[in-house]
C-alpha positions as CSV (number, residue, x, y, z in Angstrom):
1,M,0.0,0.0,0.0
2,W,1.3,3.5,-0.9
3,T,1.2,6.3,1.6
4,V,1.5,10.1,1.0
5,I,4.6,11.3,2.8
6,Y,4.7,14.9,1.5
7,I,2.7,17.3,-0.7
8,A,5.1,19.4,-2.8
9,P,4.1,22.9,-3.8
10,T,5.5,22.7,-7.3
11,A,6.5,20.1,-9.9
12,R,10.1,21.1,-9.5
13,V,10.1,20.4,-5.8
14,A,8.3,17.1,-6.4
15,D,10.9,16.1,-9.0
16,M,13.8,17.0,-6.7
17,I,12.4,15.0,-3.8
18,Q,11.5,12.0,-6.0
19,S,15.0,12.0,-7.4
20,K,16.8,12.2,-4.1
21,L,14.6,9.5,-2.5
22,T,15.1,7.2,-5.5
23,E,18.9,7.8,-5.3
24,E,18.6,6.6,-1.6
25,G,17.0,3.4,-2.9
26,F,13.4,4.0,-2.1
27,M,10.4,3.3,-4.4
28,V,8.6,6.6,-5.0
29,K,5.5,7.7,-6.9
30,C,4.5,11.3,-7.6
31,R,1.0,12.4,-8.7
32,P,-0.8,15.7,-9.0
33,V,-3.2,16.6,-6.3
34,N,-5.1,19.2,-8.1
35,M,-4.1,20.5,-11.5
36,S,-5.3,24.0,-10.8
37,K,-3.1,24.3,-7.7
38,Q,-0.1,22.5,-9.2
39,Q,0.5,20.5,-6.0
40,F,2.0,17.0,-6.1
41,E,1.7,14.1,-3.6
42,I,4.9,12.2,-2.9
43,L,4.0,8.5,-2.2
44,V,6.1,5.7,-0.7
45,P,5.3,2.1,0.3
46,S,3.9,2.2,3.8
47,G,6.5,-0.4,5.0
48,E,9.3,2.1,4.3
49,L,7.5,5.1,5.9
50,E,9.8,5.6,8.9
51,E,13.0,5.3,7.0
52,V,11.8,7.6,4.2
53,Q,10.7,10.2,6.8
54,E,14.2,10.4,8.2
55,V,15.7,10.9,4.7
56,L,13.0,13.4,3.7
57,N,13.8,15.5,6.8
58,L,17.5,15.6,5.7
59,I,16.4,16.6,2.2
60,L,14.0,19.4,3.3
61,H,16.2,20.6,6.2
62,P,19.9,20.2,5.3
């Protein structure tokens, strides 16, 4: 099952997060929330949620 871990405000931010998480070895999906707002959900398998949260914090707050 996939779980939303973050909602990115732009496509550029979503792509950056998806790339960095993929480089770390995680499976990641990205999908638009609402085309008019240009927000994107970052999804990961629920079994990897805790590990991904740690890496995501390092990406967002270096």
